[in-house]
C-alpha positions as CSV (number, residue, x, y, z in Angstrom):
1,X,-13.7,-6.5,12.8
2,X,-16.1,-5.9,10.1
3,X,-14.8,-2.0,9.9
4,X,-11.6,-4.2,9.3
5,X,-11.9,-5.9,6.6
6,X,-14.3,-3.8,4.6
7,X,-11.3,-1.4,4.8
8,X,-9.0,-4.7,3.5
9,X,-11.8,-6.0,0.9
10,X,-10.0,-4.8,-2.1
11,X,-6.8,-5.9,-1.4
12,X,-7.1,-10.5,-1.1
13,X,-3.5,-11.0,-0.1
14,X,-4.5,-8.4,3.0
15,X,-8.2,-9.9,3.2
16,X,-6.2,-13.4,3.5
17,X,-3.9,-12.7,6.1
18,X,-7.4,-11.6,8.4
19,X,-9.2,-14.7,7.9
20,X,-9.5,-18.2,8.7
21,X,-11.6,-19.1,5.6
22,X,-12.6,-17.2,2.3
23,X,-14.4,-17.7,-0.7
24,X,-14.4,-16.3,-4.1
25,X,-16.3,-16.5,-7.7
26,X,-14.5,-19.0,-10.1
27,X,-13.1,-15.3,-12.2
28,X,-11.7,-17.8,-14.8
29,X,-15.1,-19.9,-15.8
30,X,-17.2,-16.0,-14.8
31,X,-15.4,-14.6,-17.6
32,X,-16.1,-17.6,-20.4
33,X,-19.7,-17.9,-18.9
34,X,-20.5,-14.0,-19.4
35,X,-18.4,-13.9,-22.8
36,X,-19.9,-17.4,-24.2
37,X,-23.6,-15.8,-23.2
38,X,-23.5,-12.9,-24.9
39,X,-21.8,-14.3,-28.2
40,X,-24.6,-17.4,-27.8
41,X,-27.1,-14.7,-27.9
42,X,-25.7,-13.3,-31.1
43,X,-23.0,-10.5,-29.0
44,X,-20.0,-9.4,-32.2
45,X,-18.8,-6.8,-29.4
46,X,-18.4,-7.3,-25.3
47,X,-18.7,-3.9,-23.5
48,X,-16.6,-3.7,-20.2
49,X,-17.7,-0.5,-17.8
50,X,-15.8,0.5,-14.9
51,X,-13.5,2.8,-13.2
52,X,-10.0,3.9,-11.8
53,X,-10.6,2.9,-8.8
54,X,-12.4,-0.7,-9.5
55,X,-8.9,-1.5,-11.8
56,X,-6.7,-0.4,-9.3
57,X,-8.1,-4.1,-7.5
58,X,-6.4,-6.6,-8.3
59,X,-9.4,-8.7,-8.6
60,X,-10.6,-6.4,-11.3
61,X,-7.8,-6.2,-13.3
62,X,-7.4,-10.2,-13.4
63,X,-10.9,-10.2,-14.3
64,X,-10.7,-7.4,-17.3
65,X,-7.7,-10.0,-18.8
66,X,-9.6,-12.7,-18.6
67,X,-12.4,-11.4,-20.7
68,X,-10.4,-10.1,-22.9
69,X,-8.5,-13.6,-23.4
70,X,-11.9,-14.9,-23.5
71,X,-13.3,-12.7,-25.7
72,X,-10.8,-12.9,-28.6
73,X,-10.3,-17.0,-28.3
74,X,-14.7,-16.5,-29.0
75,X,-14.2,-14.4,-31.7
76,X,-15.9,-11.4,-29.8
77,X,-14.4,-7.9,-29.7
78,X,-13.7,-6.7,-25.7
79,X,-14.5,-2.6,-25.1
80,X,-12.8,-1.0,-22.0
81,X,-14.4,1.6,-21.0
82,X,-14.8,4.0,-18.4
83,X,-17.7,5.2,-16.2
84,X,-17.9,7.4,-13.3
85,X,-16.8,6.3,-10.1
86,X,-20.1,5.8,-7.9
87,X,-17.9,7.5,-5.2
88,X,-17.4,10.5,-7.0
89,X,-19.5,13.6,-7.2
90,X,-21.8,12.7,-9.4
91,X,-22.7,9.5,-6.7
92,X,-24.4,6.5,-8.2
93,X,-27.1,8.2,-9.8
94,X,-24.6,9.8,-12.0
95,X,-23.0,7.1,-12.4
96,X,-25.7,5.0,-13.7
97,X,-27.2,7.7,-15.7
98,X,-24.0,8.3,-17.4
99,X,-23.9,4.0,-18.3
100,X,-28.0,4.8,-19.3
101,X,-27.0,7.9,-21.5
102,X,-23.8,6.0,-23.2
103,X,-25.1,2.8,-24.2
104,X,-27.1,4.2,-26.8
105,X,-23.4,5.7,-28.1
106,X,-21.9,2.7,-28.3
107,X,-24.9,1.0,-29.7
108,X,-24.6,3.1,-32.6
109,X,-20.6,3.0,-32.7
110,X,-20.7,-1.2,-32.2
111,X,-23.8,-2.7,-33.4
112,X,-26.7,-3.8,-32.3
113,X,-24.9,-6.6,-31.4
114,X,-23.4,-5.4,-28.4
115,X,-23.3,-6.7,-25.2
116,X,-22.5,-4.5,-21.9
117,X,-20.9,-5.5,-18.4
118,X,-20.5,-3.0,-15.6
119,X,-18.3,-3.8,-12.5
120,X,-21.0,-0.9,-10.5
């Protein structure tokens, strides 16, 4: 069953069909709390790093829409940023290295009042 669930984990409907009880985070509240915390710390821009495999997941797609909506409501600029997939040839280290190198570029572009989040 564990093997089956690992393969279904990206599709909430399929996963729900295979279980009796399931729990997940409150995505609207997560987006609100994280964006509010960023704004309270002075962020004017919120950069959201992800990659196509994660964007294809229903839960991540919903989360992105929620972050966009909440950011707009709070007056924080929302920026999508694409990072390498940690399962690609570059691996986890390559994905992490990209973000470490990209954050200073984003700060230079958007200013020091920028918050960051990554689905990695």
